[in-house]
Residue, then its C-alpha position, 0 to 999 in steps of 0.5 A: x254873375x252875368x244875370x246880376x250885371x243884366x239886372x244892374x243895367x235894367x235897374x240903372x235904366x229905371x233910375x234914369x227914367x224915374x229920376x230927374x235930379x242928377x245928384x239923386x240919380x248919381x247917389x242911387x246908381x253909386x249905391x247899386x254898383x257898390x252893392x254888386x261889387x261887394x257881392x262879387x268880392x265876397x263870391x270870389x273870396x269864397x269860391x275863387x275861379x275855376x281857371x285862368x280864363x275865367x279869372x281874366x274874363x271876370x276882371x276884364x269884362x264882368x267886373x268892369x260893368x259895375x266898376x265903370x258905372x261906379x267911377x262914372x257916377x262918382x265923377x258926375x256927383x263930384x262935378x255937380x257938387x263943385x259946379x259953380x252956382x253962378x257966373x256963366x264964365x266961371x261955369x264954362x271955365x270949370x267945365x273946360x278945366x275938367x275936359x282938359x284934365x281928362x284929355x291929359x289922362x288919355x294922352x298920358x295913358x295912350x299905350x294902354x288905351x290903344x291896347x284896349x281899343x285894338x281888342x288885343x289880348x297878349x298882355x291879358x294875363x299880366x293885366x287881369x290876373x292877380x299873380x302880381x298883386x297881393x289881393x283877391x279882388x284887384x289886378x294890375x290893370x282892372x281898376x285902370x280899365x274901369x277909369x278908362x271906360x268911365x272917363x270916356x263916358x264922363x267926357x261926353x257928359x261934360x261936352x254935353x254940359x258945355x254945349x248946353x251952356x254955350x247955346x243958352x248964352x247964344x239964346x238958342x233953345x235946348x230941348x228938354x231931355x224929357x221931350x226928346x224922341x226915343x231912339x229904338x234902334x241900334x248904335x250902328x243904325x244911328x251912325x248910318x243915319x248920321x253919315x247919310x245925312x252928312x253925305x246929303x249935305x246936312x251941316x255943309x253950309x256951316x262947315x259942321x263936322x260929323x261930331x258937331x252934326x251928331x251933337x245937334x241930332x242928340x238934341x232931338x233924339x234921346x240917345x248917346x252914340x258910342x264910338x262913332x268913327x270906329x263904328x263907321x269903319 
C-alpha cells in the first residue's frame, strides 16, 4: 500500500506538470484517486488486517493520501464549474462565500481539528477502527479526517484565486505559474527564508503580515508552503 501511495504522488505531480487546464487536471486526478481507493477497498475485503494497529494506521494515514486528494480535486472541480464567467464583483463574492463556508466548517469542528493538529492518539481506536460502524471500508472519523485535510488545501486554493483576482483589479502583474522559479528545497527551508526576510524588514513599510509576505513570495516561487506558523514553532 505504501508503494501505491508513492506512485500516486508521482502520477499526480506528472498530471500537474503536463496539464494547464485545471478542470482537466481535476478530472484526471479524481479518476486516479478513485481507482486507488477502489483497490484498497477490495484488498481489505479479501485480506482484512493483521492487527488493530495496522487497521488504525490504514484509516488514519494510508487511506488519507488518496482520500484527501479526491475530496480536494472534487471541490476544485465543483468550484470551477460553478465559478461566474463574468462580472468581477460576482466572482469575488463567490470566492469569499466559499471561504466563509470553509471557515464555518473549521469552527464547528474545532475540537476534532485540535485533536488532529496536536498529534494525539488516545481516541484513535474509536475514530479509526470499524467496531462502531457496520462497514469494512469506513470508520467513524476517517472520512471526516479526509475532509479536514482537503479543506485546508482547498482554502489555500481559494485564497490564491482571490489574491490573483484582486491584484488584477489593481492593475498589478501576476506571474504566470509556468514562469515561476522552481523551489527545490524543503518546507522548513521556505519558512526559514520567509522569517529571515521579514526579520530584515521585508514588508515592514507596508505593515505586511508574515502570511501576506508569503503570498508575494509564492508569486515568485512555484511552491505552496504548509503550516507556516507550526513549522516555525
